[in-house]
C-alpha positions in Angstrom: -13.6 31.0 -19.0 -14.7 29.2 -22.2 -15.7 25.6 -21.9 -13.1 23.0 -23.0 -13.6 21.1 -26.2 -14.7 17.6 -25.1 -13.5 15.9 -28.2 -10.0 17.3 -27.7 -10.0 16.3 -24.1 -11.2 12.7 -24.7 -8.5 12.2 -27.3 -5.8 13.5 -24.9 -7.2 11.3 -22.2 -7.2 8.3 -24.5 -3.6 8.9 -25.4 -2.6 9.3 -21.7 -4.3 6.1 -20.8 -2.6 4.2 -23.6 0.7 5.7 -22.6 0.2 4.5 -19.1 -0.6 1.0 -20.3 2.6 1.0 -22.5 4.7 2.2 -19.6 3.4 -0.7 -17.4 4.2 -3.2 -20.1 7.6 -1.7 -21.1 9.6 -3.8 -18.6 9.0 -7.0 -16.6 9.6 -5.3 -13.3 6.9 -2.6 -13.9 4.5 -5.3 -15.0 5.2 -7.3 -11.8 4.8 -4.2 -9.7 1.5 -3.4 -11.3 0.4 -7.0 -10.8 1.1 -6.7 -7.1 -0.9 -3.5 -7.0 -3.8 -5.2 -8.8 -3.6 -8.1 -6.3 -4.1 -5.7 -3.3 -6.4 -3.1 -4.9 -8.5 -5.3 -7.2 -8.3 -9.0 -6.5 -8.6 -8.9 -2.8 -11.4 -6.3 -2.7 -13.2 -8.2 -5.4 -13.0 -11.7 -3.8 -13.2 -10.6 -0.2 -15.7 -7.8 -0.7 -17.9 -9.9 -3.0 -18.0 -12.8 -0.4 -18.8 -10.5 2.5 -21.5 -8.7 0.4 -23.1 -12.0 -0.5 -23.2 -13.2 3.1 -24.6 -9.8 4.2 -27.3 -9.9 1.6 -28.3 -13.4 2.6 -28.7 -12.3 6.2 -31.0 -9.3 5.3 -33.5 -8.0 6.4 -32.2 -9.2 9.8 -28.8 -7.7 10.5 -26.8 -10.1 12.7 -25.5 -9.0 16.1 -27.2 -5.6 15.7 -24.5 -4.6 13.3 -24.6 -0.8 12.8 -24.4 -1.3 9.0 -25.8 2.1 7.9 -23.6 4.1 10.3 -20.5 2.2 9.3 -21.2 2.6 5.6 -21.9 6.3 6.1 -18.7 6.8 8.0 -16.7 4.6 5.6 -17.9 6.4 2.4 -17.1 9.8 4.1 -13.6 8.6 5.0 -13.1 7.0 1.6 -14.2 10.2 0.0 -11.5 12.1 1.9 -8.9 9.3 1.2 -9.5 9.3 -2.6 -9.2 13.1 -2.6 -5.9 12.8 -0.8 -4.7 10.2 -3.2 -5.7 12.3 -6.2 -3.9 15.3 -4.7 -0.7 13.2 -4.1 -0.8 11.9 -7.6 -1.4 15.2 -9.3 1.4 16.8 -7.1 3.7 13.9 -8.1 3.4 14.5 -11.8 -0.1 13.5 -13.1 -0.9 17.1 -13.6 2.0 17.6 -16.0 2.0 17.1 -19.8 4.6 14.8 -21.3 5.1 17.0 -24.3 3.8 20.5 -23.3 5.4 22.3 -26.2 3.6 20.1 -28.7 0.2 19.8 -27.0 -0.2 23.4 -25.9 0.6 24.7 -29.4 -2.0 22.3 -30.9 -5.0 22.6 -28.5 -6.0 25.2 -25.9 -4.6 24.6 -22.4 -8.1 24.1 -21.0 -8.7 21.1 -23.3 -5.4 19.6 -22.3 -6.2 20.1 -18.6 -9.6 18.4 -18.9 -7.9 15.6 -20.8 -5.5 14.9 -17.9 -8.4 15.0 -15.5 -10.4 12.5 -17.6 -7.3 10.3 -18.0 -6.8 10.2 -14.2 -10.4 9.4 -13.7 -10.1 6.5 -16.2 -7.0 5.1 -14.5 -8.7 5.1 -11.1 -12.0 3.8 -12.5 -10.3 0.8 -14.1 -9.0 -0.2 -10.6 -12.3 0.4 -8.8 -14.8 -0.8 -11.5 -14.4 -4.6 -11.0 -14.7 -4.6 -7.2 -17.6 -2.1 -7.3 -19.6 -4.2 -9.8 -18.7 -7.5 -8.0 -19.8 -6.2 -4.6 -23.0 -4.7 -6.1 -23.9 -8.0 -7.9 -23.1 -10.1 -4.8 -25.2 -8.0 -2.6 -28.1 -8.0 -5.1 -27.9 -11.8 -5.4 -27.7 -12.3 -1.7 -30.5 -9.9 -0.8 -32.8 -10.5 -3.7 -33.0 -6.7 -4.4 -32.2 -5.2 -7.7 -31.1 -1.7 -6.6 -27.5 -2.7 -5.5 -26.7 -3.6 -9.1 -27.0 0.1 -10.0 -26.7 1.9 -6.7 -23.2 0.7 -5.6 -21.4 1.1 -8.9 -23.0 4.4 -9.6 -22.2 5.7 -6.1 -18.6 4.5 -6.4 -18.3 6.3 -9.8 -19.8 9.5 -8.6 -17.8 9.4 -5.4 -14.6 8.9 -7.3 -15.4 11.7 -9.7 -16.1 14.2 -7.0 -13.1 13.2 -4.9 -10.8 13.4 -7.9 -12.2 16.8 -8.9 -11.3 18.1 -5.5 -8.0 16.4 -5.0 -6.6 17.3 -8.5 -6.5 21.1 -7.9 -5.2 20.6 -4.4 -2.3 18.6 -5.8 -1.7 21.2 -8.5 -1.6 23.9 -5.9 1.0 22.0 -3.9 3.1 21.5 -7.1 2.8 25.2 -8.0 4.1 26.2 -4.6 6.9 23.7 -4.9 7.9 24.9 -8.3 7.7 28.6 -7.4 9.9 28.3 -4.3 13.6 27.7 -5.0 14.1 26.1 -1.6 11.2 23.7 -2.0 12.3 22.9 -5.6 15.7 21.9 -4.3 14.5 20.0 -1.3 11.2 18.5 -2.5 12.7 14.9 -2.6 14.0 15.1 0.9 10.6 16.4 2.1 8.9 13.5 0.4 11.2 11.1 2.2 10.4 12.7 5.5 6.7 12.6 4.6 6.9 8.9 3.7 8.7 8.2 7.0 6.0 10.0 9.0 3.3 8.1 7.0 5.0 4.7 7.7 5.3 5.6 11.4 1.6 6.5 11.5 0.6 3.3 9.8 2.7 1.0 12.0 1.5 2.8 15.1 -2.0 3.2 16.3 -2.1 6.8 15.1 -3.4 6.0 11.7 -6.3 3.9 13.0 -7.1 6.7 15.5 -7.2 9.3 12.8 -9.5 7.0 10.6 -11.8 6.3 13.6 -11.9 10.0 14.4 -12.8 10.9 10.8 -15.5 8.3 10.8 -17.2 9.7 13.9 -16.7 13.3 12.8 -18.0 12.9 9.2 -20.8 10.4 9.9 -23.4 13.2 10.3 -22.1 15.5 7.4 -23.3 15.6 3.8 -20.2 13.7 2.9 -21.8 10.6 4.5 -24.9 10.8 2.3 -23.2 8.7 -0.3 -23.6 5.8 2.1 -27.3 6.2 1.9 -27.1 6.2 -1.8 -25.1 3.0 -1.9 -27.5 1.1 0.4 -30.7 2.5 -1.0 -33.4 -0.2 -1.5 -31.8 -2.9 0.6 -34.4 -4.7 2.9 -33.9 -4.0 6.6 -31.6 -1.0 6.0 -33.1 2.3 6.7 -31.3 4.3 4.1 -32.8 7.8 3.7 -33.8 8.5 0.1 -33.6 12.3 0.7 -29.9 11.8 1.7 -29.3 9.9 -1.5 -30.9 12.7 -3.6 -28.8 15.2 -1.6 -25.6 13.2 -2.5 -26.5 13.5 -6.1 -27.2 17.2 -5.8 -24.0 17.7 -3.9 -22.1 15.9 -6.7 -23.8 18.0 -9.3 -22.6 21.1 -7.7 -19.1 20.1 -6.6 -18.1 18.2 -9.7 -18.3 21.0 -12.3 -17.1 23.6 -9.8 -14.0 21.9 -8.7 -13.3 20.5 -12.2 -13.2 24.2 -13.4 -10.9 25.0 -10.6 -8.7 22.1 -11.5 -8.6 23.1 -15.2 -7.7 26.7 -14.3 -5.1 25.7 -11.8 -3.4 23.3 -14.2 -3.2 26.0 -17.0 -1.8 28.4 -14.4 0.8 25.9 -13.4 2.0 25.2 -17.0 2.5 28.9 -17.8 4.0 29.9 -14.4 7.6 31.0 -14.1 9.4 28.2 -12.3 12.2 28.3 -9.8 15.6 27.1 -10.8 15.0 23.4 -9.8 17.6 22.5 -12.4 20.2 23.4 -9.8 19.7 19.9 -8.4 20.7 18.3 -11.7 23.7 20.7 -12.0 24.7 20.0 -8.5 24.4 16.3 -9.1 26.6 16.6 -12.1 29.1 18.6 -10.1 29.0 16.0 -7.4 29.8 13.3 -9.9 32.6 15.4 -11.3 34.0 15.8 -7.8 35.1 12.2 -7.9 37.1 12.9 -11.0 38.3 16.4 -10.4 40.7 16.7 -7.6 41.0 12.9 -7.1 44.4 12.8 -8.6 47.4 13.6 -6.5 48.5 17.1 -7.0 45.0 18.4 -7.8 45.1 18.0 -11.6 42.1 16.3 -13.3 43.4 13.1 -14.8 46.8 13.7 -13.3 47.9 14.8 -16.8 45.9 12.1 -18.5 44.6 12.7 -22.0 41.7 15.1 -22.0 42.9 17.1 -19.1 43.4 20.8 -19.4 45.5 23.3 -17.6 42.4 25.0 -16.2 41.0 21.8 -14.6 42.6 22.2 -11.2 39.7 22.1 -8.7 39.3 23.6 -5.3 40.8 21.0 -2.9 38.7 19.6 -0.2 38.9 21.6 3.0 40.5 20.0 6.0 38.0 21.0 8.6 38.3 24.8 8.9 35.6 27.3 9.5 34.4 27.1 5.9 34.4 23.3 5.7 31.2 21.3 5.3 30.0 18.8 7.8 31.4 15.9 5.7 34.8 17.6 5.3 35.0 18.1 9.1 34.1 14.5 9.7 36.8 13.3 7.4 39.3 15.7 8.9 39.1 13.6 12.1 41.1 10.9 10.2 44.0 13.3 9.7 46.6 11.9 7.3 45.2 8.4 7.5 43.1 9.1 4.4 44.6 10.2 1.1 43.1 13.2 -0.7 41.6 11.0 -3.5 39.9 8.8 -0.9 38.3 11.8 0.8 37.2 13.3 -2.5 35.5 10.0 -3.5 33.7 9.9 -0.1 32.6 13.5 -0.3 31.3 13.0 -3.9 29.2 10.0 -2.8 27.7 12.1 0.1 27.0 15.0 -2.2 25.2 12.8 -4.7 23.0 11.4 -1.9 22.3 14.8 -0.5 21.4 16.5 -3.7 19.5 13.6 -5.2 18.2 11.5 -2.3 15.6 10.0 -4.6 18.3 7.7 -5.9 18.2 5.9 -2.5 14.5 5.4 -2.6 14.9 1.6 -3.1 16.4 1.1 0.3 13.0 1.7 1.9 11.3 -1.2 0.1 12.1 -3.8 2.8 10.6 -1.6 5.4 7.3 -3.1 4.6 8.6 -6.5 5.8 9.1 -4.8 9.2 5.5 -3.7 9.4 4.3 -6.7 11.5 7.1 -6.4 14.2 6.9 -2.6 14.3 3.1 -2.8 14.7 3.5 -5.4 17.5 6.1 -3.1 19.1 3.6 -0.2 19.2 0.7 -2.4 20.5 2.3 -4.8 22.9 6.0 -3.8 23.4 9.2 -4.4 21.5 9.6 -8.1 20.7 12.9 -9.8 21.2 13.4 -10.3 17.5 13.1 -6.7 16.5 16.7 -5.5 17.4 18.2 -8.3 15.3 15.8 -7.5 12.4 16.8 -3.8 12.7 20.5 -4.7 12.6 20.1 -6.9 9.5 18.0 -4.3 7.7 20.3 -1.5 8.7 23.3 -3.3 7.4 21.5 -4.2 4.1 20.2 -0.6 3.6 23.6 1.0 4.3 25.3 -1.4 1.9 22.7 -0.9 -0.8 23.5 2.8 -0.9 26.8 1.9 -2.6 25.6 -1.0 -4.6 26.3 0.7 -8.0 29.6 2.6 -7.6 30.5 2.6 -11.3 27.0 3.5 -12.5 26.7 6.3 -10.0 29.6 8.1 -11.7 27.4 8.5 -14.7 28.8 10.5 -17.6 32.1 11.4 -15.7 33.1 7.8 -15.3 35.8 8.1 -18.0 37.2 11.2 -16.3 37.2 9.3 -13.0 39.0 6.4 -14.5 41.6 8.7 -16.0 42.0 10.9 -12.9 44.7 8.9 -11.3 42.6 7.6 -8.4 43.6 4.1 -7.6 41.2 1.2 -7.3 41.9 1.0 -3.5 41.1 4.6 -3.0 37.9 4.4 -5.0 36.7 1.4 -3.1 37.7 2.7 0.3 36.0 6.0 -0.4 32.7 4.3 -1.2 32.9 2.0 1.8 33.7 5.0 4.1 30.8 7.0 2.6 28.4 4.2 3.7 30.0 3.2 7.0 30.6 6.6 8.5 26.9 7.4 8.1 25.5 3.9 8.7 27.5 2.8 11.7 26.2 5.5 14.1 22.7 5.4 12.8 22.3 1.6 12.8 24.0 1.1 16.2 21.9 3.8 17.8 18.7 2.3 16.4 19.7 -1.2 17.4 20.6 0.0 20.9 17.3 1.8 21.3 15.4 -1.3 20.2 17.5 -3.4 22.6 16.8 -1.1 25.5 13.1 -1.3 24.9 13.1 -5.0 24.3 13.1 -7.9 26.9 16.7 -8.7 26.0 19.2 -8.6 28.8 21.8 -5.9 28.5 24.7 -8.2 27.6 22.8 -9.5 24.6 21.6 -6.2 23.2 25.0 -4.6 23.7 26.7 -7.5 21.9 24.1 -7.2 19.1 24.8 -3.4 18.9 28.5 -4.1 18.5 27.8 -6.8 15.9 25.6 -4.5 14.0 28.5 -2.0 13.5 30.6 -4.9 12.1 27.7 -5.9 9.8 27.4 -2.4 8.4 31.1 -2.4 7.3 30.8 -6.0 6.0 27.7 -5.1 4.1 29.3 -2.0 2.5 32.3 -4.0 1.4 30.2 -6.8 -0.1 28.0 -4.2 -1.8 30.8 -2.4 -3.5 32.3 -5.7 -4.8 29.0 -7.0 -6.0 28.0 -3.6 -7.5 31.3 -3.6 -9.5 30.6 -7.2 -10.7 27.0 -6.3 -11.8 27.1 -2.6 -12.7 24.2 -0.7 -14.2 24.7 2.4 -16.3 21.1 3.0 -17.6 18.5 5.0 -15.9 15.1 4.0 -14.5 12.1 6.2 -14.4 10.8 6.3 -10.8 8.5 9.3 -11.0 7.0 11.0 -14.1 9.9 12.4 -16.1 12.4 11.7 -13.3 15.0 9.1 -14.1 17.8 7.9 -11.8 20.5 5.3 -12.0 19.7 2.3 -9.8 21.6 -0.9 -9.0 21.0 -3.8 -11.3 18.6 -6.6 -10.5 21.6 -9.0 -10.4 23.4 -6.8 -7.8 20.2 -6.6 -5.7 19.7 -10.3 -5.7 23.3 -11.4 -5.2 23.8 -8.8 -2.4 20.6 -9.6 -0.6 21.1 -13.4 -0.8 24.7 -13.1 0.4 24.0 -10.9 3.4 20.8 -12.8 4.4 22.5 -16.1 3.9 25.5 -15.1 6.0 23.2 -13.8 8.8 21.1 -17.0 8.8 24.3 -19.2 8.8 25.8 -17.3 11.7 22.5 -17.6 13.7 22.4 -21.4 13.0 26.0 -21.8 13.9 25.7 -19.8 17.2 22.3 -20.8 18.5 22.0 -24.6 19.2 18.1 -24.7 19.4 17.9 -23.2 15.9 20.6 -25.5 14.7 18.6 -28.5 16.1 15.4 -27.3 14.4 17.1 -26.9 11.0 18.8 -30.3 11.4 15.4 -32.0 12.0 14.0 -30.1 9.0 16.7 -31.1 6.5 17.5 -34.5 7.9 21.1 -33.9 9.0 22.9 -34.1 12.3 22.9 -31.0 14.5 26.7 -31.0 14.4 26.8 -31.0 10.6 24.2 -28.2 10.5 26.1 -26.1 13.0 29.4 -26.5 11.1 27.7 -25.6 7.8 26.0 -22.6 9.3 29.2 -21.4 11.0 31.1 -21.9 7.7 28.6 -19.9 5.7 28.7 -17.1 8.3 32.5 -17.0 8.1 32.5 -17.2 4.3 30.1 -14.2 4.0 31.3 -12.2 7.0 35.1 -12.7 6.8 36.2 -14.1 3.4 33.5 -12.4 1.3 34.4 -8.8 2.2 38.1 -9.4 1.5 37.4 -11.1 -1.8 34.9 -8.3 -2.7 37.3 -5.6 -1.8 40.2 -7.0 -3.8 37.9 -7.8 -6.8 36.4 -4.3 -6.8 39.9 -2.7 -6.6 41.3 -4.7 -9.5 38.1 -4.4 -11.6 38.1 -0.6 -11.2 41.8 -0.3 -12.3 41.2 -2.6 -15.3 37.8 -1.2 -16.3 37.5 0.1 -19.9 34.7 2.2 -21.3 33.3 1.1 -24.6 
């Protein structure tokens, strides 16, 4: 293979980095999200790591408490090496190995130049995050210890370690993406598999499994050449017996692995770009068909638009099955209602389920609050389920189920005009969306709350009552979500992954729905639990009776009045909605 042109590659890398910066600055939400990432990945390691490095340097050459510094650094660099490689593999599999404009770039420069450009761009992005903490820690350690070598050794080791790990992780991720694109089944279900993988990762992090794996890797890799980078980082520090031969071995290892795996990554990327791909577009077509299902067949009599303008004689769809042998699981579930549900209502419900099934990535945002459950879940794994966990699960479950239908108009997409003209009434449209959330959410949430209640110290009467209340909360949350979503619709798309755009609820709908549901839950708790009412009364300076009445009133307003008002508003707004 001919060597890539470095000038072409650096230009492509420069453009990719600039594009990444522009993407972060394009919207306020992306800038805020990137700021949070910088807080955890740059600010905290810089301040905390710099302080600890300075204190450690001041204590040298005497290491306090016989701290096994060299062994821990060796194991830490080895685990970090593996972790960065895994991160690079995940990023390249997620889209960082793809060109934004392949037709233009690949007809301008050779594919190997473009592949090296992407690899350099990814290194630049990761280096911008790690450079400040690495230089700060090296400087602090040098100032504290009085040695000069950490000024060079730590940043250089971090840079080399990052380059080698990236060169290994990049082709691994490209290989995963190649398999995904070549397999029709994986191409259709890759989003669902990512959701499952995220669930397993979250479970591992909240449990002791993740720490056990890290500890095992530290012990297993401490004596391997991967740990030699730890000797290179601590070389020259007084009182630390870093082995210079190991440091030289780390440099030699990097000199061999870096060009070898970089060549593999370049070759794998070019193979990916020119490979015949499976028909992953079926997902988009299925999603469009799912959207059309809410318009086609929604009208009584089976005619699209019920004879409205724009309908044709050939637009009669296949009616939803009533639960026969060829019926889907959703159709069989709806058939249990018999004649209680009209055909348009069933069609709207099925269309919502099909959209979620064929494009589950559109529901990605419901997982964000899971990070607030990290502490109680971690406590549950370590010391047993706390008494507050069932209530938190009930509240989160109700919020998540309602959030799935928080943008009913925007989810219709391009077929919204056909849906409006199909003859489906506002009541049928709203009931269909509420059912699509409640029929799935009620059994899942109640089962999860019941399981948490059984494992918690709560007595059976309380957790059974909480389980029944959680079912009511799910229905209330779904009705509130549909009403608020119609009030604050969003029709534009948001890019969640590279070149993958979805329609998400608006920020106003998110805020209003979250505040309403959380406020109603807090009000109900204040109104029903006297000790909490007394605490709030002392906090705000009111009488306990007044706080109890206000809390109960807020709970009734959100839990009883709010759903009725939201239902009626959404019904009327749908029937009066006009497309510009």
